[in-house]
PyMOL Python script that loads the backbone (N, CA, C, O; Angstrom):
from pymol import cmd

cmd.read_pdbstr("""\
ATOM      1  N   MET A   1       8.280  -8.626   7.989  1.00  0.00           N
ATOM      2  CA  MET A   1       7.648  -7.332   7.826  1.00  0.00           C
ATOM      3  C   MET A   1       8.530  -6.437   6.956  1.00  0.00           C
ATOM      4  O   MET A   1       9.756  -6.542   6.975  1.00  0.00           O
ATOM      5  N   LEU A   2       7.898  -5.581   6.215  1.00  0.00           N
ATOM      6  CA  LEU A   2       8.602  -4.627   5.379  1.00  0.00           C
ATOM      7  C   LEU A   2       9.311  -3.635   6.276  1.00  0.00           C
ATOM      8  O   LEU A   2       8.704  -3.060   7.179  1.00  0.00           O
ATOM      9  N   SER A   3      10.596  -3.435   6.030  1.00  0.00           N
ATOM     10  CA  SER A   3      11.349  -2.539   6.911  1.00  0.00           C
ATOM     11  C   SER A   3      10.931  -1.097   6.715  1.00  0.00           C
ATOM     12  O   SER A   3      10.426  -0.717   5.659  1.00  0.00           O
ATOM     13  N   LYS A   4      11.150  -0.296   7.756  1.00  0.00           N
ATOM     14  CA  LYS A   4      10.811   1.121   7.665  1.00  0.00           C
ATOM     15  C   LYS A   4      11.649   1.807   6.593  1.00  0.00           C
ATOM     16  O   LYS A   4      11.180   2.748   5.954  1.00  0.00           O
ATOM     17  N   THR A   5      12.888   1.348   6.387  1.00  0.00           N
ATOM     18  CA  THR A   5      13.742   1.933   5.354  1.00  0.00           C
ATOM     19  C   THR A   5      13.165   1.688   3.975  1.00  0.00           C
ATOM     20  O   THR A   5      13.120   2.597   3.146  1.00  0.00           O
ATOM     21  N   VAL A   6      12.723   0.468   3.722  1.00  0.00           N
ATOM     22  CA  VAL A   6      12.129   0.138   2.419  1.00  0.00           C
ATOM     23  C   VAL A   6      10.865   0.950   2.206  1.00  0.00           C
ATOM     24  O   VAL A   6      10.638   1.475   1.116  1.00  0.00           O
ATOM     25  N   LEU A   7      10.033   1.056   3.248  1.00  0.00           N
ATOM     26  CA  LEU A   7       8.821   1.861   3.139  1.00  0.00           C
ATOM     27  C   LEU A   7       9.156   3.304   2.811  1.00  0.00           C
ATOM     28  O   LEU A   7       8.528   3.903   1.938  1.00  0.00           O
ATOM     29  N   ALA A   8      10.128   3.864   3.493  1.00  0.00           N
ATOM     30  CA  ALA A   8      10.507   5.262   3.267  1.00  0.00           C
ATOM     31  C   ALA A   8      11.027   5.462   1.855  1.00  0.00           C
ATOM     32  O   ALA A   8      10.685   6.450   1.205  1.00  0.00           O
ATOM     33  N   LEU A   9      11.838   4.550   1.377  1.00  0.00           N
ATOM     34  CA  LEU A   9      12.371   4.662   0.014  1.00  0.00           C
ATOM     35  C   LEU A   9      11.257   4.565  -1.023  1.00  0.00           C
ATOM     36  O   LEU A   9      11.221   5.344  -1.976  1.00  0.00           O
ATOM     37  N   ALA A  10      10.359   3.619  -0.838  1.00  0.00           N
ATOM     38  CA  ALA A  10       9.269   3.459  -1.797  1.00  0.00           C
ATOM     39  C   ALA A  10       8.362   4.675  -1.810  1.00  0.00           C
ATOM     40  O   ALA A  10       7.941   5.130  -2.874  1.00  0.00           O
ATOM     41  N   LEU A  11       8.060   5.203  -0.632  1.00  0.00           N
ATOM     42  CA  LEU A  11       7.192   6.368  -0.568  1.00  0.00           C
ATOM     43  C   LEU A  11       7.864   7.605  -1.114  1.00  0.00           C
ATOM     44  O   LEU A  11       7.206   8.445  -1.728  1.00  0.00           O
ATOM     45  N   GLY A  12       9.153   7.733  -0.906  1.00  0.00           N
ATOM     46  CA  GLY A  12       9.873   8.895  -1.407  1.00  0.00           C
ATOM     47  C   GLY A  12      10.123   8.847  -2.893  1.00  0.00           C
ATOM     48  O   GLY A  12      10.356   9.883  -3.517  1.00  0.00           O
ATOM     49  N   ALA A  13      10.080   7.669  -3.470  1.00  0.00           N
ATOM     50  CA  ALA A  13      10.430   7.498  -4.878  1.00  0.00           C
ATOM     51  C   ALA A  13       9.452   8.165  -5.832  1.00  0.00           C
ATOM     52  O   ALA A  13       9.866   8.801  -6.801  1.00  0.00           O
ATOM     53  N   ALA A  14       8.166   8.026  -5.569  1.00  0.00           N
ATOM     54  CA  ALA A  14       7.197   8.542  -6.531  1.00  0.00           C
ATOM     55  C   ALA A  14       5.876   8.864  -5.855  1.00  0.00           C
ATOM     56  O   ALA A  14       4.844   8.286  -6.194  1.00  0.00           O
ATOM     57  N   SER A  15       5.903   9.763  -4.922  1.00  0.00           N
ATOM     58  CA  SER A  15       4.695  10.078  -4.181  1.00  0.00           C
ATOM     59  C   SER A  15       3.922  11.184  -4.888  1.00  0.00           C
ATOM     60  O   SER A  15       4.132  12.368  -4.624  1.00  0.00           O
ATOM     61  N   ALA A  16       3.022  10.786  -5.792  1.00  0.00           N
ATOM     62  CA  ALA A  16       2.267  11.749  -6.583  1.00  0.00           C
ATOM     63  C   ALA A  16       0.992  12.195  -5.871  1.00  0.00           C
ATOM     64  O   ALA A  16       0.447  13.251  -6.192  1.00  0.00           O
ATOM     65  N   MET A  17       0.515  11.416  -4.921  1.00  0.00           N
ATOM     66  CA  MET A  17      -0.721  11.752  -4.232  1.00  0.00           C
ATOM     67  C   MET A  17      -0.408  12.357  -2.870  1.00  0.00           C
ATOM     68  O   MET A  17       0.650  12.111  -2.291  1.00  0.00           O
ATOM     69  N   SER A  18      -1.343  13.148  -2.376  1.00  0.00           N
ATOM     70  CA  SER A  18      -1.198  13.693  -1.033  1.00  0.00           C
ATOM     71  C   SER A  18      -1.532  12.601  -0.018  1.00  0.00           C
ATOM     72  O   SER A  18      -2.140  11.588  -0.366  1.00  0.00           O
ATOM     73  N   ASN A  19      -1.138  12.809   1.219  1.00  0.00           N
ATOM     74  CA  ASN A  19      -1.442  11.840   2.264  1.00  0.00           C
ATOM     75  C   ASN A  19      -2.953  11.678   2.424  1.00  0.00           C
ATOM     76  O   ASN A  19      -3.431  10.575   2.692  1.00  0.00           O
ATOM     77  N   ASP A  20      -3.704  12.762   2.262  1.00  0.00           N
ATOM     78  CA  ASP A  20      -5.165  12.683   2.352  1.00  0.00           C
ATOM     79  C   ASP A  20      -5.749  11.800   1.250  1.00  0.00           C
ATOM     80  O   ASP A  20      -6.702  11.057   1.482  1.00  0.00           O
ATOM     81  N   GLU A  21      -5.172  11.887   0.053  1.00  0.00           N
ATOM     82  CA  GLU A  21      -5.648  11.042  -1.053  1.00  0.00           C
ATOM     83  C   GLU A  21      -5.351   9.569  -0.772  1.00  0.00           C
ATOM     84  O   GLU A  21      -6.186   8.699  -1.023  1.00  0.00           O
ATOM     85  N   TYR A  22      -4.142   9.296  -0.243  1.00  0.00           N
ATOM     86  CA  TYR A  22      -3.826   7.920   0.149  1.00  0.00           C
ATOM     87  C   TYR A  22      -4.792   7.445   1.227  1.00  0.00           C
ATOM     88  O   TYR A  22      -5.270   6.311   1.175  1.00  0.00           O
ATOM     89  N   LYS A  23      -5.082   8.304   2.203  1.00  0.00           N
ATOM     90  CA  LYS A  23      -5.990   7.947   3.296  1.00  0.00           C
ATOM     91  C   LYS A  23      -7.378   7.628   2.760  1.00  0.00           C
ATOM     92  O   LYS A  23      -8.000   6.658   3.192  1.00  0.00           O
ATOM     93  N   ASP A  24      -7.873   8.438   1.817  1.00  0.00           N
ATOM     94  CA  ASP A  24      -9.177   8.166   1.204  1.00  0.00           C
ATOM     95  C   ASP A  24      -9.179   6.806   0.510  1.00  0.00           C
ATOM     96  O   ASP A  24     -10.128   6.034   0.648  1.00  0.00           O
ATOM     97  N   GLN A  25      -8.115   6.519  -0.235  1.00  0.00           N
ATOM     98  CA  GLN A  25      -8.042   5.230  -0.923  1.00  0.00           C
ATOM     99  C   GLN A  25      -7.961   4.081   0.075  1.00  0.00           C
ATOM    100  O   GLN A  25      -8.579   3.035  -0.122  1.00  0.00           O
ATOM    101  N   PHE A  26      -7.193   4.281   1.153  1.00  0.00           N
ATOM    102  CA  PHE A  26      -7.074   3.247   2.176  1.00  0.00           C
ATOM    103  C   PHE A  26      -8.418   3.001   2.861  1.00  0.00           C
ATOM    104  O   PHE A  26      -8.796   1.854   3.101  1.00  0.00           O
ATOM    105  N   ASP A  27      -9.132   4.070   3.171  1.00  0.00           N
ATOM    106  CA  ASP A  27     -10.459   3.931   3.774  1.00  0.00           C
ATOM    107  C   ASP A  27     -11.398   3.166   2.843  1.00  0.00           C
ATOM    108  O   ASP A  27     -12.140   2.295   3.295  1.00  0.00           O
ATOM    109  N   ASN A  28     -11.372   3.480   1.558  1.00  0.00           N
ATOM    110  CA  ASN A  28     -12.192   2.756   0.576  1.00  0.00           C
ATOM    111  C   ASN A  28     -11.767   1.291   0.489  1.00  0.00           C
ATOM    112  O   ASN A  28     -12.612   0.400   0.407  1.00  0.00           O
ATOM    113  N   PHE A  29     -10.458   1.044   0.507  1.00  0.00           N
ATOM    114  CA  PHE A  29      -9.915  -0.314   0.483  1.00  0.00           C
ATOM    115  C   PHE A  29     -10.436  -1.115   1.676  1.00  0.00           C
ATOM    116  O   PHE A  29     -10.877  -2.253   1.517  1.00  0.00           O
ATOM    117  N   LYS A  30     -10.385  -0.522   2.868  1.00  0.00           N
ATOM    118  CA  LYS A  30     -10.841  -1.225   4.072  1.00  0.00           C
ATOM    119  C   LYS A  30     -12.324  -1.571   3.980  1.00  0.00           C
ATOM    120  O   LYS A  30     -12.734  -2.657   4.390  1.00  0.00           O
ATOM    121  N   ILE A  31     -13.121  -0.664   3.452  1.00  0.00           N
ATOM    122  CA  ILE A  31     -14.556  -0.924   3.297  1.00  0.00           C
ATOM    123  C   ILE A  31     -14.787  -2.015   2.265  1.00  0.00           C
ATOM    124  O   ILE A  31     -15.522  -2.970   2.516  1.00  0.00           O
ATOM    125  N   GLU A  32     -14.156  -1.872   1.101  1.00  0.00           N
ATOM    126  CA  GLU A  32     -14.381  -2.826   0.003  1.00  0.00           C
ATOM    127  C   GLU A  32     -13.961  -4.243   0.379  1.00  0.00           C
ATOM    128  O   GLU A  32     -14.639  -5.207   0.024  1.00  0.00           O
ATOM    129  N   TYR A  33     -12.844  -4.376   1.097  1.00  0.00           N
ATOM    130  CA  TYR A  33     -12.321  -5.703   1.411  1.00  0.00           C
ATOM    131  C   TYR A  33     -12.560  -6.113   2.866  1.00  0.00           C
ATOM    132  O   TYR A  33     -12.020  -7.124   3.316  1.00  0.00           O
ATOM    133  N   GLY A  34     -13.357  -5.347   3.599  1.00  0.00           N
ATOM    134  CA  GLY A  34     -13.719  -5.714   4.957  1.00  0.00           C
ATOM    135  C   GLY A  34     -12.547  -5.799   5.917  1.00  0.00           C
ATOM    136  O   GLY A  34     -12.540  -6.632   6.823  1.00  0.00           O
ATOM    137  N   ARG A  35     -11.558  -4.944   5.722  1.00  0.00           N
ATOM    138  CA  ARG A  35     -10.369  -4.991   6.566  1.00  0.00           C
ATOM    139  C   ARG A  35     -10.584  -4.257   7.888  1.00  0.00           C
ATOM    140  O   ARG A  35     -11.104  -3.141   7.921  1.00  0.00           O
ATOM    141  N   THR A  36     -10.179  -4.898   8.958  1.00  0.00           N
ATOM    142  CA  THR A  36     -10.095  -4.274  10.272  1.00  0.00           C
ATOM    143  C   THR A  36      -8.768  -4.702  10.873  1.00  0.00           C
ATOM    144  O   THR A  36      -8.218  -5.738  10.500  1.00  0.00           O
ATOM    145  N   TYR A  37      -8.256  -3.916  11.795  1.00  0.00           N
ATOM    146  CA  TYR A  37      -6.949  -4.187  12.368  1.00  0.00           C
ATOM    147  C   TYR A  37      -7.045  -4.232  13.884  1.00  0.00           C
ATOM    148  O   TYR A  37      -7.899  -3.577  14.482  1.00  0.00           O
ATOM    149  N   ALA A  38      -6.171  -5.002  14.496  1.00  0.00           N
ATOM    150  CA  ALA A  38      -6.228  -5.268  15.931  1.00  0.00           C
ATOM    151  C   ALA A  38      -5.893  -4.062  16.791  1.00  0.00           C
ATOM    152  O   ALA A  38      -6.303  -3.989  17.950  1.00  0.00           O
ATOM    153  N   SER A  39      -5.151  -3.120  16.233  1.00  0.00           N
ATOM    154  CA  SER A  39      -4.749  -1.953  17.027  1.00  0.00           C
ATOM    155  C   SER A  39      -4.523  -0.765  16.104  1.00  0.00           C
ATOM    156  O   SER A  39      -4.369  -0.935  14.895  1.00  0.00           O
ATOM    157  N   PRO A  40      -4.503   0.437  16.671  1.00  0.00           N
ATOM    158  CA  PRO A  40      -4.176   1.621  15.858  1.00  0.00           C
ATOM    159  C   PRO A  40      -2.761   1.535  15.269  1.00  0.00           C
ATOM    160  O   PRO A  40      -2.506   2.035  14.173  1.00  0.00           O
ATOM    161  N   GLU A  41      -1.850   0.899  16.005  1.00  0.00           N
ATOM    162  CA  GLU A  41      -0.484   0.743  15.497  1.00  0.00           C
ATOM    163  C   GLU A  41      -0.449  -0.157  14.270  1.00  0.00           C
ATOM    164  O   GLU A  41       0.247   0.140  13.299  1.00  0.00           O
ATOM    165  N   GLU A  42      -1.203  -1.265  14.311  1.00  0.00           N
ATOM    166  CA  GLU A  42      -1.246  -2.148  13.148  1.00  0.00           C
ATOM    167  C   GLU A  42      -1.896  -1.436  11.965  1.00  0.00           C
ATOM    168  O   GLU A  42      -1.430  -1.566  10.833  1.00  0.00           O
ATOM    169  N   GLU A  43      -2.964  -0.689  12.215  1.00  0.00           N
ATOM    170  CA  GLU A  43      -3.617   0.035  11.124  1.00  0.00           C
ATOM    171  C   GLU A  43      -2.669   1.055  10.514  1.00  0.00           C
ATOM    172  O   GLU A  43      -2.624   1.206   9.293  1.00  0.00           O
ATOM    173  N   SER A  44      -1.914   1.753  11.348  1.00  0.00           N
ATOM    174  CA  SER A  44      -0.942   2.722  10.855  1.00  0.00           C
ATOM    175  C   SER A  44       0.134   2.038  10.005  1.00  0.00           C
ATOM    176  O   SER A  44       0.517   2.544   8.950  1.00  0.00           O
ATOM    177  N   TYR A  45       0.613   0.889  10.475  1.00  0.00           N
ATOM    178  CA  TYR A  45       1.608   0.133   9.719  1.00  0.00           C
ATOM    179  C   TYR A  45       1.034  -0.319   8.381  1.00  0.00           C
ATOM    180  O   TYR A  45       1.691  -0.183   7.349  1.00  0.00           O
ATOM    181  N   ARG A  46      -0.184  -0.856   8.388  1.00  0.00           N
ATOM    182  CA  ARG A  46      -0.816  -1.327   7.151  1.00  0.00           C
ATOM    183  C   ARG A  46      -1.075  -0.178   6.177  1.00  0.00           C
ATOM    184  O   ARG A  46      -1.006  -0.364   4.962  1.00  0.00           O
ATOM    185  N   PHE A  47      -1.370   1.001   6.706  1.00  0.00           N
ATOM    186  CA  PHE A  47      -1.541   2.179   5.859  1.00  0.00           C
ATOM    187  C   PHE A  47      -0.224   2.508   5.156  1.00  0.00           C
ATOM    188  O   PHE A  47      -0.224   2.834   3.969  1.00  0.00           O
ATOM    189  N   GLU A  48       0.888   2.428   5.870  1.00  0.00           N
ATOM    190  CA  GLU A  48       2.187   2.694   5.253  1.00  0.00           C
ATOM    191  C   GLU A  48       2.524   1.646   4.194  1.00  0.00           C
ATOM    192  O   GLU A  48       3.054   1.985   3.136  1.00  0.00           O
ATOM    193  N   VAL A  49       2.223   0.383   4.467  1.00  0.00           N
ATOM    194  CA  VAL A  49       2.425  -0.682   3.477  1.00  0.00           C
ATOM    195  C   VAL A  49       1.552  -0.423   2.259  1.00  0.00           C
ATOM    196  O   VAL A  49       2.015  -0.552   1.125  1.00  0.00           O
ATOM    197  N   PHE A  50       0.297  -0.058   2.483  1.00  0.00           N
ATOM    198  CA  PHE A  50      -0.639   0.243   1.406  1.00  0.00           C
ATOM    199  C   PHE A  50      -0.090   1.361   0.525  1.00  0.00           C
ATOM    200  O   PHE A  50      -0.082   1.239  -0.700  1.00  0.00           O
ATOM    201  N   LYS A  51       0.369   2.452   1.143  1.00  0.00           N
ATOM    202  CA  LYS A  51       0.924   3.569   0.362  1.00  0.00           C
ATOM    203  C   LYS A  51       2.137   3.124  -0.442  1.00  0.00           C
ATOM    204  O   LYS A  51       2.263   3.466  -1.618  1.00  0.00           O
ATOM    205  N   ALA A  52       3.027   2.366   0.181  1.00  0.00           N
ATOM    206  CA  ALA A  52       4.216   1.887  -0.534  1.00  0.00           C
ATOM    207  C   ALA A  52       3.816   1.026  -1.724  1.00  0.00           C
ATOM    208  O   ALA A  52       4.412   1.135  -2.795  1.00  0.00           O
ATOM    209  N   ASN A  53       2.812   0.170  -1.547  1.00  0.00           N
ATOM    210  CA  ASN A  53       2.353  -0.677  -2.652  1.00  0.00           C
ATOM    211  C   ASN A  53       1.732   0.147  -3.773  1.00  0.00           C
ATOM    212  O   ASN A  53       1.892  -0.197  -4.944  1.00  0.00           O
ATOM    213  N   LEU A  54       1.025   1.233  -3.440  1.00  0.00           N
ATOM    214  CA  LEU A  54       0.469   2.104  -4.484  1.00  0.00           C
ATOM    215  C   LEU A  54       1.561   2.820  -5.254  1.00  0.00           C
ATOM    216  O   LEU A  54       1.442   3.006  -6.465  1.00  0.00           O
ATOM    217  N   VAL A  55       2.620   3.225  -4.576  1.00  0.00           N
ATOM    218  CA  VAL A  55       3.755   3.860  -5.253  1.00  0.00           C
ATOM    219  C   VAL A  55       4.385   2.873  -6.225  1.00  0.00           C
ATOM    220  O   VAL A  55       4.678   3.221  -7.369  1.00  0.00           O
ATOM    221  N   ILE A  56       4.592   1.650  -5.771  1.00  0.00           N
ATOM    222  CA  ILE A  56       5.167   0.616  -6.641  1.00  0.00           C
ATOM    223  C   ILE A  56       4.244   0.357  -7.832  1.00  0.00           C
ATOM    224  O   ILE A  56       4.717   0.211  -8.959  1.00  0.00           O
ATOM    225  N   ALA A  57       2.936   0.300  -7.593  1.00  0.00           N
ATOM    226  CA  ALA A  57       1.975   0.088  -8.691  1.00  0.00           C
ATOM    227  C   ALA A  57       2.050   1.223  -9.703  1.00  0.00           C
ATOM    228  O   ALA A  57       2.007   0.981 -10.909  1.00  0.00           O
ATOM    229  N   ALA A  58       2.162   2.456  -9.224  1.00  0.00           N
ATOM    230  CA  ALA A  58       2.258   3.607 -10.137  1.00  0.00           C
ATOM    231  C   ALA A  58       3.529   3.529 -10.968  1.00  0.00           C
ATOM    232  O   ALA A  58       3.514   3.826 -12.163  1.00  0.00           O
ATOM    233  N   GLU A  59       4.623   3.134 -10.343  1.00  0.00           N
ATOM    234  CA  GLU A  59       5.888   2.995 -11.084  1.00  0.00           C
ATOM    235  C   GLU A  59       5.777   1.902 -12.137  1.00  0.00           C
ATOM    236  O   GLU A  59       6.258   2.069 -13.257  1.00  0.00           O
ATOM    237  N   ARG A  60       5.152   0.795 -11.791  1.00  0.00           N
ATOM    238  CA  ARG A  60       4.988  -0.308 -12.747  1.00  0.00           C
ATOM    239  C   ARG A  60       4.037   0.087 -13.878  1.00  0.00           C
ATOM    240  O   ARG A  60       4.245  -0.304 -15.026  1.00  0.00           O
ATOM    241  N   ASN A  61       3.006   0.853 -13.564  1.00  0.00           N
ATOM    242  CA  ASN A  61       2.089   1.321 -14.611  1.00  0.00           C
ATOM    243  C   ASN A  61       2.823   2.180 -15.624  1.00  0.00           C
ATOM    244  O   ASN A  61       2.511   2.137 -16.814  1.00  0.00           O
ATOM    245  N   ALA A  62       3.790   2.957 -15.170  1.00  0.00           N
ATOM    246  CA  ALA A  62       4.554   3.812 -16.066  1.00  0.00           C
ATOM    247  C   ALA A  62       5.527   3.013 -16.921  1.00  0.00           C
ATOM    248  O   ALA A  62       5.940   3.482 -17.982  1.00  0.00           O
ATOM    249  N   GLU A  63       5.900   1.822 -16.482  1.00  0.00           N
ATOM    250  CA  GLU A  63       6.910   1.012 -17.171  1.00  0.00           C
ATOM    251  C   GLU A  63       6.344   0.045 -18.199  1.00  0.00           C
ATOM    252  O   GLU A  63       7.016  -0.264 -19.183  1.00  0.00           O
ATOM    253  N   ASP A  64       5.123  -0.439 -17.994  1.00  0.00           N
ATOM    254  CA  ASP A  64       4.603  -1.447 -18.917  1.00  0.00           C
ATOM    255  C   ASP A  64       3.118  -1.236 -19.187  1.00  0.00           C
ATOM    256  O   ASP A  64       2.508  -0.284 -18.701  1.00  0.00           O
ATOM    257  N   THR A  65       2.562  -2.138 -19.966  1.00  0.00           N
ATOM    258  CA  THR A  65       1.169  -1.982 -20.375  1.00  0.00           C
ATOM    259  C   THR A  65       0.180  -2.646 -19.429  1.00  0.00           C
ATOM    260  O   THR A  65      -1.028  -2.472 -19.586  1.00  0.00           O
ATOM    261  N   ALA A  66       0.661  -3.395 -18.463  1.00  0.00           N
ATOM    262  CA  ALA A  66      -0.232  -3.999 -17.474  1.00  0.00           C
ATOM    263  C   ALA A  66      -0.778  -2.909 -16.559  1.00  0.00           C
ATOM    264  O   ALA A  66      -0.155  -1.861 -16.385  1.00  0.00           O
ATOM    265  N   GLU A  67      -1.939  -3.165 -15.980  1.00  0.00           N
ATOM    266  CA  GLU A  67      -2.522  -2.192 -15.060  1.00  0.00           C
ATOM    267  C   GLU A  67      -2.370  -2.702 -13.633  1.00  0.00           C
ATOM    268  O   GLU A  67      -2.853  -3.781 -13.290  1.00  0.00           O
ATOM    269  N   HIS A  68      -1.693  -1.913 -12.808  1.00  0.00           N
ATOM    270  CA  HIS A  68      -1.455  -2.264 -11.416  1.00  0.00           C
ATOM    271  C   HIS A  68      -2.229  -1.287 -10.549  1.00  0.00           C
ATOM    272  O   HIS A  68      -2.327  -0.106 -10.883  1.00  0.00           O
ATOM    273  N   GLY A  69      -2.783  -1.766  -9.433  1.00  0.00           N
ATOM    274  CA  GLY A  69      -3.537  -0.885  -8.559  1.00  0.00           C
ATOM    275  C   GLY A  69      -3.964  -1.590  -7.287  1.00  0.00           C
ATOM    276  O   GLY A  69      -3.325  -2.546  -6.849  1.00  0.00           O
ATOM    277  N   VAL A  70      -5.040  -1.115  -6.702  1.00  0.00           N
ATOM    278  CA  VAL A  70      -5.522  -1.640  -5.439  1.00  0.00           C
ATOM    279  C   VAL A  70      -6.176  -3.004  -5.650  1.00  0.00           C
ATOM    280  O   VAL A  70      -7.036  -3.169  -6.515  1.00  0.00           O
ATOM    281  N   THR A  71      -5.751  -3.971  -4.846  1.00  0.00           N
ATOM    282  CA  THR A  71      -6.358  -5.308  -4.820  1.00  0.00           C
ATOM    283  C   THR A  71      -6.568  -5.700  -3.363  1.00  0.00           C
ATOM    284  O   THR A  71      -6.217  -4.946  -2.456  1.00  0.00           O
ATOM    285  N   ARG A  72      -7.132  -6.862  -3.143  1.00  0.00           N
ATOM    286  CA  ARG A  72      -7.345  -7.312  -1.770  1.00  0.00           C
ATOM    287  C   ARG A  72      -6.035  -7.597  -1.044  1.00  0.00           C
ATOM    288  O   ARG A  72      -6.040  -7.833   0.164  1.00  0.00           O
ATOM    289  N   PHE A  73      -4.930  -7.579  -1.752  1.00  0.00           N
ATOM    290  CA  PHE A  73      -3.622  -7.839  -1.155  1.00  0.00           C
ATOM    291  C   PHE A  73      -2.821  -6.558  -0.905  1.00  0.00           C
ATOM    292  O   PHE A  73      -1.656  -6.630  -0.511  1.00  0.00           O
ATOM    293  N   SER A  74      -3.412  -5.414  -1.122  1.00  0.00           N
ATOM    294  CA  SER A  74      -2.673  -4.150  -1.095  1.00  0.00           C
ATOM    295  C   SER A  74      -2.127  -3.755   0.266  1.00  0.00           C
ATOM    296  O   SER A  74      -1.300  -2.847   0.348  1.00  0.00           O
ATOM    297  N   ASP A  75      -2.563  -4.406   1.334  1.00  0.00           N
ATOM    298  CA  ASP A  75      -2.012  -4.081   2.649  1.00  0.00           C
ATOM    299  C   ASP A  75      -1.013  -5.130   3.135  1.00  0.00           C
ATOM    300  O   ASP A  75      -0.644  -5.143   4.309  1.00  0.00           O
ATOM    301  N   LEU A  76      -0.573  -6.013   2.226  1.00  0.00           N
ATOM    302  CA  LEU A  76       0.402  -7.039   2.568  1.00  0.00           C
ATOM    303  C   LEU A  76       1.777  -6.684   2.019  1.00  0.00           C
ATOM    304  O   LEU A  76       1.897  -6.103   0.941  1.00  0.00           O
ATOM    305  N   THR A  77       2.797  -7.036   2.764  1.00  0.00           N
ATOM    306  CA  THR A  77       4.157  -6.894   2.257  1.00  0.00           C
ATOM    307  C   THR A  77       4.385  -8.000   1.227  1.00  0.00           C
ATOM    308  O   THR A  77       3.623  -8.965   1.190  1.00  0.00           O
ATOM    309  N   PRO A  78       5.422  -7.878   0.386  1.00  0.00           N
ATOM    310  CA  PRO A  78       5.702  -8.965  -0.566  1.00  0.00           C
ATOM    311  C   PRO A  78       5.911 -10.306   0.117  1.00  0.00           C
ATOM    312  O   PRO A  78       5.450 -11.325  -0.397  1.00  0.00           O
ATOM    313  N   ALA A  79       6.585 -10.342   1.248  1.00  0.00           N
ATOM    314  CA  ALA A  79       6.814 -11.606   1.960  1.00  0.00           C
ATOM    315  C   ALA A  79       5.503 -12.188   2.472  1.00  0.00           C
ATOM    316  O   ALA A  79       5.292 -13.398   2.390  1.00  0.00           O
ATOM    317  N   GLU A  80       4.623 -11.347   2.996  1.00  0.00           N
ATOM    318  CA  GLU A  80       3.326 -11.819   3.471  1.00  0.00           C
ATOM    319  C   GLU A  80       2.493 -12.360   2.307  1.00  0.00           C
ATOM    320  O   GLU A  80       1.816 -13.379   2.446  1.00  0.00           O
ATOM    321  N   PHE A  81       2.543 -11.685   1.174  1.00  0.00           N
ATOM    322  CA  PHE A  81       1.793 -12.128  -0.005  1.00  0.00           C
ATOM    323  C   PHE A  81       2.280 -13.500  -0.448  1.00  0.00           C
ATOM    324  O   PHE A  81       1.475 -14.386  -0.736  1.00  0.00           O
ATOM    325  N   LYS A  82       3.601 -13.677  -0.503  1.00  0.00           N
ATOM    326  CA  LYS A  82       4.159 -14.947  -0.944  1.00  0.00           C
ATOM    327  C   LYS A  82       3.797 -16.088  -0.016  1.00  0.00           C
ATOM    328  O   LYS A  82       3.631 -17.221  -0.469  1.00  0.00           O
ATOM    329  N   SER A  83       3.670 -15.813   1.280  1.00  0.00           N
ATOM    330  CA  SER A  83       3.387 -16.878   2.228  1.00  0.00           C
ATOM    331  C   SER A  83       1.899 -17.190   2.357  1.00  0.00           C
ATOM    332  O   SER A  83       1.519 -18.154   3.021  1.00  0.00           O
ATOM    333  N   SER A  84       1.058 -16.375   1.724  1.00  0.00           N
ATOM    334  CA  SER A  84      -0.385 -16.618   1.859  1.00  0.00           C
ATOM    335  C   SER A  84      -0.934 -17.489   0.760  1.00  0.00           C
ATOM    336  O   SER A  84      -2.130 -17.779   0.742  1.00  0.00           O
TER     337      SER A  84
END
""", "prot")
cmd.dss("prot")
cmd.show_as("cartoon", "prot")
cmd.util.cbc("prot")
cmd.orient("prot")
């Protein structure tokens, strides 16, 4: 699992959107990809992972010409993505 320290650093690095904007995107993500979570705690954790991944995508968009954004993997940590 992505550590809370890594999540905090990623979110603090380039948080251009408000929490409400992240929540709207997360809600849309869950609808589009049919995501449901076993508990409110898991959903909260996945929301934090989702936000961290969006921050990383925004940073990468600023660095190169590729387009990074929301995908069906946006609620997975890098380790979870690699193992799937």
